[in-house]
PyMOL commands that place a pseudoatom at each C-alpha (Angstrom):
pseudoatom trace, name=CA, resn=UNK, resi=1, chain=A, elem=C, hetatm=0, pos=[0.000, 0.000, 0.000]
pseudoatom trace, name=CA, resn=UNK, resi=2, chain=A, elem=C, hetatm=0, pos=[1.292, 3.446, -0.878]
pseudoatom trace, name=CA, resn=UNK, resi=3, chain=A, elem=C, hetatm=0, pos=[1.573, 5.784, 2.063]
pseudoatom trace, name=CA, resn=UNK, resi=4, chain=A, elem=C, hetatm=0, pos=[0.921, 9.487, 1.480]
pseudoatom trace, name=CA, resn=UNK, resi=5, chain=A, elem=C, hetatm=0, pos=[3.951, 11.741, 1.349]
pseudoatom trace, name=CA, resn=UNK, resi=6, chain=A, elem=C, hetatm=0, pos=[4.698, 13.637, 4.549]
pseudoatom trace, name=CA, resn=UNK, resi=7, chain=A, elem=C, hetatm=0, pos=[2.526, 16.722, 4.800]
pseudoatom trace, name=CA, resn=UNK, resi=8, chain=A, elem=C, hetatm=0, pos=[-0.041, 15.405, 2.290]
pseudoatom trace, name=CA, resn=UNK, resi=9, chain=A, elem=C, hetatm=0, pos=[-3.470, 13.971, 3.029]
pseudoatom trace, name=CA, resn=UNK, resi=10, chain=A, elem=C, hetatm=0, pos=[-4.416, 10.450, 2.081]
pseudoatom trace, name=CA, resn=UNK, resi=11, chain=A, elem=C, hetatm=0, pos=[-6.924, 10.462, -0.837]
pseudoatom trace, name=CA, resn=UNK, resi=12, chain=A, elem=C, hetatm=0, pos=[-9.587, 8.838, 1.370]
pseudoatom trace, name=CA, resn=UNK, resi=13, chain=A, elem=C, hetatm=0, pos=[-9.194, 11.651, 3.895]
pseudoatom trace, name=CA, resn=UNK, resi=14, chain=A, elem=C, hetatm=0, pos=[-9.615, 14.202, 1.099]
pseudoatom trace, name=CA, resn=UNK, resi=15, chain=A, elem=C, hetatm=0, pos=[-12.901, 12.541, 0.102]
pseudoatom trace, name=CA, resn=UNK, resi=16, chain=A, elem=C, hetatm=0, pos=[-14.170, 12.749, 3.683]
pseudoatom trace, name=CA, resn=UNK, resi=17, chain=A, elem=C, hetatm=0, pos=[-13.152, 16.400, 3.806]
pseudoatom trace, name=CA, resn=UNK, resi=18, chain=A, elem=C, hetatm=0, pos=[-15.068, 17.100, 0.580]
pseudoatom trace, name=CA, resn=UNK, resi=19, chain=A, elem=C, hetatm=0, pos=[-18.145, 15.283, 1.939]
pseudoatom trace, name=CA, resn=UNK, resi=20, chain=A, elem=C, hetatm=0, pos=[-18.050, 17.341, 5.131]
pseudoatom trace, name=CA, resn=UNK, resi=21, chain=A, elem=C, hetatm=0, pos=[-17.597, 20.556, 3.156]
pseudoatom trace, name=CA, resn=UNK, resi=22, chain=A, elem=C, hetatm=0, pos=[-20.547, 19.759, 0.867]
pseudoatom trace, name=CA, resn=UNK, resi=23, chain=A, elem=C, hetatm=0, pos=[-22.786, 18.828, 3.817]
pseudoatom trace, name=CA, resn=UNK, resi=24, chain=A, elem=C, hetatm=0, pos=[-21.834, 22.035, 5.628]
pseudoatom trace, name=CA, resn=UNK, resi=25, chain=A, elem=C, hetatm=0, pos=[-22.235, 24.157, 2.493]
pseudoatom trace, name=CA, resn=UNK, resi=26, chain=A, elem=C, hetatm=0, pos=[-25.688, 22.697, 1.818]
pseudoatom trace, name=CA, resn=UNK, resi=27, chain=A, elem=C, hetatm=0, pos=[-26.845, 23.365, 5.366]
pseudoatom trace, name=CA, resn=UNK, resi=28, chain=A, elem=C, hetatm=0, pos=[-25.521, 26.929, 5.266]
pseudoatom trace, name=CA, resn=UNK, resi=29, chain=A, elem=C, hetatm=0, pos=[-27.150, 27.586, 1.880]
pseudoatom trace, name=CA, resn=UNK, resi=30, chain=A, elem=C, hetatm=0, pos=[-30.535, 26.302, 3.054]
pseudoatom trace, name=CA, resn=UNK, resi=31, chain=A, elem=C, hetatm=0, pos=[-30.294, 28.420, 6.206]
pseudoatom trace, name=CA, resn=UNK, resi=32, chain=A, elem=C, hetatm=0, pos=[-29.302, 31.492, 4.185]
pseudoatom trace, name=CA, resn=UNK, resi=33, chain=A, elem=C, hetatm=0, pos=[-32.338, 30.903, 1.962]
pseudoatom trace, name=CA, resn=UNK, resi=34, chain=A, elem=C, hetatm=0, pos=[-34.536, 31.188, 5.070]
pseudoatom trace, name=CA, resn=UNK, resi=35, chain=A, elem=C, hetatm=0, pos=[-35.260, 27.524, 5.701]
pseudoatom trace, name=CA, resn=UNK, resi=36, chain=A, elem=C, hetatm=0, pos=[-35.387, 26.731, 9.415]
pseudoatom trace, name=CA, resn=UNK, resi=37, chain=A, elem=C, hetatm=0, pos=[-36.841, 23.197, 9.383]
pseudoatom trace, name=CA, resn=UNK, resi=38, chain=A, elem=C, hetatm=0, pos=[-36.478, 20.278, 6.993]
pseudoatom trace, name=CA, resn=UNK, resi=39, chain=A, elem=C, hetatm=0, pos=[-38.805, 17.280, 6.850]
pseudoatom trace, name=CA, resn=UNK, resi=40, chain=A, elem=C, hetatm=0, pos=[-37.411, 13.989, 5.504]
pseudoatom trace, name=CA, resn=UNK, resi=41, chain=A, elem=C, hetatm=0, pos=[-37.460, 10.270, 6.278]
pseudoatom trace, name=CA, resn=UNK, resi=42, chain=A, elem=C, hetatm=0, pos=[-33.685, 10.223, 6.878]
pseudoatom trace, name=CA, resn=UNK, resi=43, chain=A, elem=C, hetatm=0, pos=[-30.525, 12.332, 6.790]
pseudoatom trace, name=CA, resn=UNK, resi=44, chain=A, elem=C, hetatm=0, pos=[-26.830, 11.648, 6.394]
pseudoatom trace, name=CA, resn=UNK, resi=45, chain=A, elem=C, hetatm=0, pos=[-25.186, 12.022, 9.811]
pseudoatom trace, name=CA, resn=UNK, resi=46, chain=A, elem=C, hetatm=0, pos=[-22.948, 14.865, 8.666]
pseudoatom trace, name=CA, resn=UNK, resi=47, chain=A, elem=C, hetatm=0, pos=[-25.844, 16.852, 7.180]
pseudoatom trace, name=CA, resn=UNK, resi=48, chain=A, elem=C, hetatm=0, pos=[-28.033, 16.152, 10.235]
pseudoatom trace, name=CA, resn=UNK, resi=49, chain=A, elem=C, hetatm=0, pos=[-25.381, 17.544, 12.579]
pseudoatom trace, name=CA, resn=UNK, resi=50, chain=A, elem=C, hetatm=0, pos=[-24.723, 20.538, 10.323]
pseudoatom trace, name=CA, resn=UNK, resi=51, chain=A, elem=C, hetatm=0, pos=[-28.418, 21.415, 10.380]
pseudoatom trace, name=CA, resn=UNK, resi=52, chain=A, elem=C, hetatm=0, pos=[-28.243, 21.822, 14.161]
pseudoatom trace, name=CA, resn=UNK, resi=53, chain=A, elem=C, hetatm=0, pos=[-24.938, 23.690, 13.897]
pseudoatom trace, name=CA, resn=UNK, resi=54, chain=A, elem=C, hetatm=0, pos=[-26.557, 26.152, 11.486]
pseudoatom trace, name=CA, resn=UNK, resi=55, chain=A, elem=C, hetatm=0, pos=[-29.816, 26.767, 13.332]
pseudoatom trace, name=CA, resn=UNK, resi=56, chain=A, elem=C, hetatm=0, pos=[-32.097, 24.402, 11.419]
pseudoatom trace, name=CA, resn=UNK, resi=57, chain=A, elem=C, hetatm=0, pos=[-34.263, 21.631, 12.770]
pseudoatom trace, name=CA, resn=UNK, resi=58, chain=A, elem=C, hetatm=0, pos=[-34.015, 18.362, 10.796]
pseudoatom trace, name=CA, resn=UNK, resi=59, chain=A, elem=C, hetatm=0, pos=[-37.285, 16.502, 11.422]
pseudoatom trace, name=CA, resn=UNK, resi=60, chain=A, elem=C, hetatm=0, pos=[-37.444, 12.784, 10.678]
pseudoatom trace, name=CA, resn=UNK, resi=61, chain=A, elem=C, hetatm=0, pos=[-40.861, 11.531, 9.616]
pseudoatom trace, name=CA, resn=UNK, resi=62, chain=A, elem=C, hetatm=0, pos=[-41.884, 8.193, 8.098]
pseudoatom trace, name=CA, resn=UNK, resi=63, chain=A, elem=C, hetatm=0, pos=[-41.852, 8.161, 4.292]
pseudoatom trace, name=CA, resn=UNK, resi=64, chain=A, elem=C, hetatm=0, pos=[-45.619, 7.704, 4.085]
pseudoatom trace, name=CA, resn=UNK, resi=65, chain=A, elem=C, hetatm=0, pos=[-46.134, 10.851, 6.184]
pseudoatom trace, name=CA, resn=UNK, resi=66, chain=A, elem=C, hetatm=0, pos=[-43.785, 12.817, 3.904]
pseudoatom trace, name=CA, resn=UNK, resi=67, chain=A, elem=C, hetatm=0, pos=[-45.680, 11.526, 0.854]
pseudoatom trace, name=CA, resn=UNK, resi=68, chain=A, elem=C, hetatm=0, pos=[-49.012, 12.566, 2.414]
pseudoatom trace, name=CA, resn=UNK, resi=69, chain=A, elem=C, hetatm=0, pos=[-47.641, 16.060, 3.032]
pseudoatom trace, name=CA, resn=UNK, resi=70, chain=A, elem=C, hetatm=0, pos=[-46.620, 16.309, -0.637]
pseudoatom trace, name=CA, resn=UNK, resi=71, chain=A, elem=C, hetatm=0, pos=[-50.135, 15.244, -1.653]
pseudoatom trace, name=CA, resn=UNK, resi=72, chain=A, elem=C, hetatm=0, pos=[-51.623, 17.946, 0.579]
pseudoatom trace, name=CA, resn=UNK, resi=73, chain=A, elem=C, hetatm=0, pos=[-49.344, 20.593, -0.920]
pseudoatom trace, name=CA, resn=UNK, resi=74, chain=A, elem=C, hetatm=0, pos=[-50.231, 19.567, -4.475]
pseudoatom trace, name=CA, resn=UNK, resi=75, chain=A, elem=C, hetatm=0, pos=[-53.974, 19.408, -3.742]
pseudoatom trace, name=CA, resn=UNK, resi=76, chain=A, elem=C, hetatm=0, pos=[-54.290, 22.646, -1.777]
pseudoatom trace, name=CA, resn=UNK, resi=77, chain=A, elem=C, hetatm=0, pos=[-52.905, 25.867, -3.212]
pseudoatom trace, name=CA, resn=UNK, resi=78, chain=A, elem=C, hetatm=0, pos=[-51.431, 27.965, -0.421]
pseudoatom trace, name=CA, resn=UNK, resi=79, chain=A, elem=C, hetatm=0, pos=[-51.087, 24.960, 1.901]
pseudoatom trace, name=CA, resn=UNK, resi=80, chain=A, elem=C, hetatm=0, pos=[-48.963, 25.833, 4.909]
pseudoatom trace, name=CA, resn=UNK, resi=81, chain=A, elem=C, hetatm=0, pos=[-47.375, 23.767, 7.610]
pseudoatom trace, name=CA, resn=UNK, resi=82, chain=A, elem=C, hetatm=0, pos=[-46.152, 25.379, 10.808]
pseudoatom trace, name=CA, resn=UNK, resi=83, chain=A, elem=C, hetatm=0, pos=[-43.203, 24.090, 12.809]
pseudoatom trace, name=CA, resn=UNK, resi=84, chain=A, elem=C, hetatm=0, pos=[-42.839, 25.352, 16.361]
pseudoatom trace, name=CA, resn=UNK, resi=85, chain=A, elem=C, hetatm=0, pos=[-39.058, 25.824, 16.446]
pseudoatom trace, name=CA, resn=UNK, resi=86, chain=A, elem=C, hetatm=0, pos=[-38.728, 26.930, 20.092]
pseudoatom trace, name=CA, resn=UNK, resi=87, chain=A, elem=C, hetatm=0, pos=[-40.571, 23.777, 21.209]
pseudoatom trace, name=CA, resn=UNK, resi=88, chain=A, elem=C, hetatm=0, pos=[-39.034, 21.706, 18.371]
pseudoatom trace, name=CA, resn=UNK, resi=89, chain=A, elem=C, hetatm=0, pos=[-42.432, 20.417, 17.207]
for i in range(1, 89): cmd.bond("trace and resi %d" % i, "trace and resi %d" % (i + 1))
show_as sticks, trace
zoom trace
């Protein structure tokens, strides 16, 4: 196995760094856009943690609940859903 040269990162470490940077950048961009809560059935650990670090609440809901919410949005123009951020609900 080839060891990295002194002072250089191993390629696998560079990939992890890029993944962390993308997850952080995505969370920051969503926050900057005004999004404060995200509903999804699952999240990558890095993105999940970055949501909290950037003031967003990542809410995990079963896939069928997410699908029902999409149906409600499509069927009802102006549909709104309120998330109580201080109480995290």
